[in-house]
C-alpha positions in Angstrom: 13.6 -10.6 -21.8 13.3 -6.8 -21.7 10.4 -5.6 -19.5 10.7 -8.5 -17.1 12.2 -7.7 -13.7 15.6 -9.4 -13.5 17.0 -10.6 -10.2 20.0 -9.1 -8.4 21.2 -12.6 -7.5 21.4 -13.5 -11.2 24.0 -10.8 -11.8 27.8 -11.5 -11.5 29.9 -9.3 -9.2 31.1 -7.0 -12.0 27.6 -6.4 -13.4 26.2 -5.8 -10.0 28.9 -3.2 -9.2 28.6 -1.4 -12.5 24.8 -1.2 -11.9 25.2 0.0 -8.3 27.8 2.7 -9.3 25.6 4.0 -12.1 22.6 4.4 -9.8 24.6 5.9 -7.0 26.3 8.4 -9.4 22.9 9.4 -10.8 21.4 9.9 -7.4 24.3 12.1 -6.4 24.6 14.2 -9.5 21.3 13.8 -11.4 23.4 13.2 -14.6 24.1 10.1 -16.7 27.2 8.2 -15.7 29.8 7.4 -18.4 32.1 4.4 -18.7 35.2 6.4 -18.3 34.0 7.7 -15.0 33.4 4.2 -13.8 36.9 3.0 -14.7 38.2 5.3 -11.9 35.8 4.0 -9.3 35.4 0.3 -9.8 37.1 -2.1 -7.4 38.6 -4.1 -10.3 40.6 -2.6 -13.2 38.7 -3.1 -16.4 38.6 -1.1 -19.7 36.0 1.4 -20.6 35.0 -0.9 -23.5 34.3 -3.7 -21.1 32.2 -1.4 -18.9 30.3 -0.2 -21.9 29.4 -3.8 -22.8 28.1 -4.4 -19.3 26.1 -1.2 -19.4 24.6 -2.3 -22.8 23.5 -5.6 -21.2 21.9 -3.7 -18.3 20.1 -1.4 -20.8 18.8 -4.5 -22.7 17.4 -5.7 -19.4 15.5 -2.5 -18.9 17.5 -1.3 -15.9 19.5 1.5 -17.5 18.8 4.0 -20.2 20.7 6.7 -22.1 19.5 10.2 -23.2 21.3 9.7 -26.5 23.7 7.2 -28.0 27.0 9.0 -27.0 25.9 9.8 -23.4 26.4 7.8 -20.3 23.7 5.8 -18.6 21.1 6.5 -16.0 18.7 4.1 -14.2 15.2 3.5 -15.4 12.2 3.3 -13.0 12.6 -0.5 -12.9 16.3 0.0 -12.3 15.7 2.3 -9.3 13.1 -0.2 -8.0 15.7 -3.0 -8.1 18.3 -0.8 -6.5 16.0 0.2 -3.7 14.8 -3.4 -3.1 18.1 -5.2 -3.4 21.1 -2.9 -3.1 20.1 0.2 -1.0 22.3 0.8 2.0 20.2 2.7 4.6 22.4 5.2 6.6 22.1 5.7 10.3 20.2 8.8 11.2 22.7 11.6 11.7 22.9 13.5 15.0 22.2 16.7 13.2 19.0 15.4 11.5 17.9 13.8 14.8 18.4 17.1 16.7 16.5 19.1 14.2 13.5 16.8 14.3 13.5 16.5 18.1 13.7 20.3 18.4 10.6 20.7 16.2 8.6 18.1 18.2 9.5 19.4 21.7 6.5 21.8 21.8 4.2 21.2 24.8 1.2 22.4 22.7 -1.9 20.1 22.9 -2.9 21.2 19.4 -2.3 18.1 17.2 -2.9 20.1 14.0 -0.1 22.5 15.1 2.2 19.7 15.9 1.7 18.0 12.5 2.2 21.3 10.7 5.5 21.6 12.5 6.3 18.0 11.5 5.7 18.8 7.8 7.9 21.9 8.1 10.7 19.9 9.8 10.6 17.2 7.1 10.8 19.7 4.3 13.6 21.6 6.0 15.7 18.5 6.8 15.2 16.7 3.5 14.8 19.6 1.1 11.8 17.8 -0.4 8.0 18.3 -0.2 6.5 16.8 3.0 3.4 14.7 3.3 1.5 14.4 6.6 -1.7 12.4 6.9 -3.5 13.4 10.1 -4.7 10.8 12.6 -7.6 8.6 11.5 -10.8 9.6 13.2 -12.2 7.2 15.9 -15.6 8.8 16.4 -18.8 6.9 15.5 -19.8 6.8 11.9 -22.9 8.8 10.8 -22.8 8.1 7.1 -20.5 6.2 4.7 -20.3 6.5 0.9 -18.2 4.7 -1.8 -17.6 6.5 -5.0 -16.1 4.8 -8.1 -13.3 6.9 -9.7 -12.1 4.3 -12.1 -11.9 0.5 -12.3 -8.8 0.6 -10.1 -9.6 3.6 -7.8 -12.4 4.4 -5.5 -13.2 7.0 -2.8 -14.7 6.4 0.5 -16.4 9.4 2.2 -16.8 9.1 5.9 -19.1 11.4 7.8 -18.6 11.1 11.6 -21.1 11.8 14.4 -19.1 14.7 15.6 -19.4 16.5 12.2 -15.9 15.6 10.8 -15.6 14.4 7.2 -12.8 12.3 5.8 -12.1 11.2 2.2 -9.8 8.3 1.5 -8.8 6.9 -1.9 -8.3 3.1 -2.1 -8.1 0.2 -4.6 -11.5 -1.7 -4.6 -11.7 -5.5 -4.8 -11.6 -6.8 -8.4 -14.9 -6.8 -10.2 -16.7 -4.2 -8.1 -19.1 -1.9 -9.9 -20.7 1.5 -8.9 -23.9 -0.4 -8.2 -22.2 -2.9 -5.9 -20.5 -0.1 -4.1 -23.9 1.6 -3.5 -25.3 -1.6 -2.2 -22.4 -2.0 0.2 -22.8 1.6 1.4 -26.6 1.1 1.9 -26.0 -1.9 4.0 -23.3 -0.3 6.1 -25.4 2.8 6.7 -28.2 0.6 8.0 -25.9 -0.8 10.8 -23.3 1.9 11.3 -25.0 4.1 13.9 -23.0 4.3 17.1 -20.0 2.3 15.7 -16.5 3.5 14.8 -15.0 2.3 11.6 -13.0 -0.5 13.3 -16.0 -1.6 15.3 -18.1 -1.7 12.1 -15.4 -4.0 10.5 -15.6 -6.4 13.5 -19.4 -6.4 13.3 -19.3 -7.4 9.6 -16.8 -10.1 10.2 -18.9 -11.6 13.0 -21.9 -11.6 10.5 -19.7 -13.5 8.0 -18.9 -16.2 10.6 -22.5 -16.5 11.6 -23.7 -16.8 8.0 -20.9 -19.3 7.2 -21.9 -21.5 10.1 -25.6 -21.5 9.1 -24.7 -22.2 5.5 -22.4 -25.1 6.4 -25.1 -26.7 8.6 -27.8 -26.5 6.0 -25.6 -27.7 3.2 -24.3 -30.6 5.2 -27.8 -31.9 5.6 -28.3 -31.9 1.8 -24.9 -33.4 1.1 -25.5 -36.2 3.7 -28.9 -37.0 2.1 -27.2 -37.3 -1.2 -29.3 -34.5 -2.7 -26.2 -32.2 -3.3 -22.5 -32.1 -3.4 -19.8 -29.4 -2.9 -17.6 -28.2 -5.7 -14.4 -26.3 -4.9 -15.3 -26.4 -1.2 -13.4 -23.9 0.9 -12.4 -21.7 -2.0 -13.8 -18.3 -3.2 -15.4 -20.3 -6.1 -17.2 -22.9 -4.0 -20.7 -23.8 -5.0 -23.3 -26.4 -4.1 -24.4 -28.7 -6.9 -27.9 -30.0 -6.5 -28.7 -33.5 -7.9 -32.1 -34.1 -9.4 -33.8 -31.0 -7.9 -37.2 -32.2 -9.0 -36.9 -35.2 -6.6 -36.3 -33.0 -3.6 -39.1 -33.2 -0.9 -40.7 -29.8 -0.1 -38.8 -29.3 3.2 -35.5 -29.7 1.4 -36.7 -27.3 -1.3 -37.0 -24.6 1.4 -33.5 -25.4 2.7 -32.2 -25.0 -0.9 -33.7 -21.5 -1.1 -32.2 -20.6 2.3 -28.8 -21.8 1.1 -29.0 -19.7 -2.0 -29.9 -16.6 0.1 -27.1 -17.4 2.5 -24.6 -17.7 -0.4 -25.6 -14.3 -1.7 -25.6 -12.7 1.7 -22.2 -14.2 2.5 -20.7 -13.0 -0.8 -22.0 -9.4 -0.2 -20.7 -9.3 3.4 -17.3 -10.5 2.3 -17.1 -7.7 -0.3 -18.2 -5.2 2.4 -15.5 -6.5 4.8 -12.9 -6.0 2.0 -14.1 -2.5 1.5 -13.7 -1.7 5.2 -10.3 -3.3 5.4 -9.1 -1.3 2.4 -10.5 1.9 3.9 -8.5 1.3 7.1 -5.4 -0.3 5.7 -1.9 1.1 6.3 1.4 -0.1 5.0 4.8 -0.2 6.7 7.6 2.0 5.5 7.3 2.1 1.7 9.0 3.7 -1.2 7.0 4.6 -4.4 9.0 5.4 -7.5 7.7 7.3 -10.5 4.5 6.0 -11.8 4.1 3.6 -8.9 3.0 6.7 -7.0 -0.6 6.5 -8.4 -2.2 8.5 -5.7 -0.5 11.7 -6.9 0.1 10.7 -10.5 3.4 12.4 -10.4 5.8 11.6 -13.2 9.5 11.6 -12.2 8.8 11.8 -8.5 9.2 9.4 -5.6 7.4 9.1 -2.3 9.0 7.7 0.9 6.3 7.2 3.5 6.0 5.7 7.0 2.9 5.2 9.2 2.7 6.3 12.8 0.7 4.4 15.5 -1.3 5.2 18.6 -0.9 3.7 22.1 -2.8 0.6 20.9 -0.3 0.0 18.1 -3.0 0.9 15.5 -1.9 2.9 12.4 -3.6 6.3 12.6 -1.7 8.4 10.1 1.5 8.7 8.1 4.4 11.1 7.3 6.5 11.1 4.2 8.7 13.0 1.7 8.0 13.6 -2.0 10.9 14.4 -4.2 12.6 13.5 -7.5 13.3 9.9 -8.3 17.0 10.6 -7.6 16.2 11.1 -3.9 19.0 10.1 -1.5 17.0 7.1 -0.3 19.6 5.9 2.1 19.4 9.2 4.1 15.6 9.9 3.6 14.3 6.5 4.8 15.7 6.8 8.4 14.6 10.4 8.7 11.0 9.6 7.7 11.0 6.4 9.9 12.3 8.3 12.9 9.9 11.1 12.5 6.9 8.7 12.3 8.1 6.9 15.4 8.4 10.2 17.3 5.0 11.5 16.2 3.5 8.2 17.3 5.2 8.4 20.7 4.0 11.9 21.3 0.4 11.2 20.4 0.4 8.1 22.5 1.7 10.0 25.5 -0.9 12.7 25.1 -3.7 10.2 24.9 
């Protein structure tokens, strides 16, 4: 059915080759690829009419499109995603590209900002695209933290550090969060954040979750053993304790029930806060965002190839990337970005 992502393995050899040749031709020239062009490059000898039929099938699947009825075909965003995920052949980093990157990073300057500025210039020069450099994450103690809802699917975390630095990071909040719940999370964090880095704050919240969970399990077990209550969906996010005949509970058990209710609320809030902190710190591996997948920049018709770099403790502290048209030469750009990220990480680790 059109709109659903088909699978590469479901294509026969001819369809797969036609699809690959169309995408590679489009990436190379930026122009639609016609059936007559493919008859000269396919490994098997087939007619232009046969190739047109295959291209029509690929168009029906949502993988190819044509500017107008008499033109050749070009990949859709879904087609480019399938090609990148299943058919992309990543080149080895060329000696020329490696040398240009190494030359840029050979400065002995201790100024990290200058180094990263040179990295951005090198990536732009080598790839002929726009560079993206995210500076190292701050490891100073947190002075203040604020969550700002931008939309149901986007939020901003504002981090004010004890040394006066300020960072803004955009992230996707856990489902169901409201501006009110984000304010509550920020209020709680600000009450305990003093003297802690962001990662230390995350560890503190996770220890709190374990502590509350143990206390909740102990109290609930007593009620369940007495027959006054039973678990529903135990161990899942939707677990709850069902109390039987609450009116028959003796006063001391009534107090336990109120304590359990408080613990449930506290545990749920802390789990949400832990998710917020994880999302604020998270970093992905090497990734390719195509077209509208690149929500952070909302760029239509653009792609982003991005790779994180790490410090000496193997923690992700920043990222480098290249932004360009969707017909980027992904096979060449991916190793360039990956190598640059590794070199930046090595240099920063050595300096630390």
